[in-house]
Every structure is written in C-alpha cells, then in structure tokens.
N, C-alpha and C positions, 0 to 999 in steps of 0.2 A: 273867536266866536263873536258873531254880531249880536248885539242886544237891541231889539227893536220894540217899540210899543205898538200895540194893536189898538187903533182907534175904536171907540165903542159905538160910533155911529157910522152908518153907511151913507152913500152919496147924498140923498135928500134929507139927511138929518134923522132918519129913522134908526132906532137902536137895532143892533145886530142880535140875532139869536145866539144862545150859548153854543149850539151845535156848529153854527157857522164860524164862531170865534175859535172853537176847538179845532175845526178842520183847517183853518188858516194857520194856527199855531203848529199843528202837526205837519203841514206842508213845509213851513219854515224850518222846523226841526229836521225833517227828512232831507231838505236841501243842505243844511249845515252838516249833517252826518255824511251825506254823499261827498261833499267837498273834503271833509276830514278823511274819509276813506281813500279818496283819490290822492290826497297828500301823503298818507301813510304808505300807499302802494308805490308811490314815486320815490320814497325814501329807502327802498330796498326790501320792503315787505318783511315778513316773518323770518326768523332765523338770523337776524343781524343784531347780536347782543352787545353788551358793553365789553365783554371779554374780547370779542373779535376786534372791536375798535381800538382797545388799548394795545393789543398784540400787534396791530398793523401799523 
C-alpha cells in the first residue's frame, strides 16, 4: 500500500477545504482498494485455502 502525503495548499498557495482533502483521500483509498481487489482476484479468488495449497 502506498503512503502519500496530501499537501495542505492548492496551486496558488490557498489552503484546501476539508471537504476537498477528504474527497482526495477517499479517491486514493478507492484506487488502492481497487488495486488490492484486482490482485486478490488474480491470485485464484475465494475458495483457495491453506489446506488446498498444502495438499497440492
């Protein structure tokens, strides 16, 4: 998971509003979760447990 800092100022040095900061954080979180979901789906998805791996 990537850890990024969100700058507190926008382009011309004006402070960002709390709502804008939260929207950006939620967008970043959503992207991370989407990537994690894609990784998990590529690893065989549900139903692939430790017992199956040990038996195989």
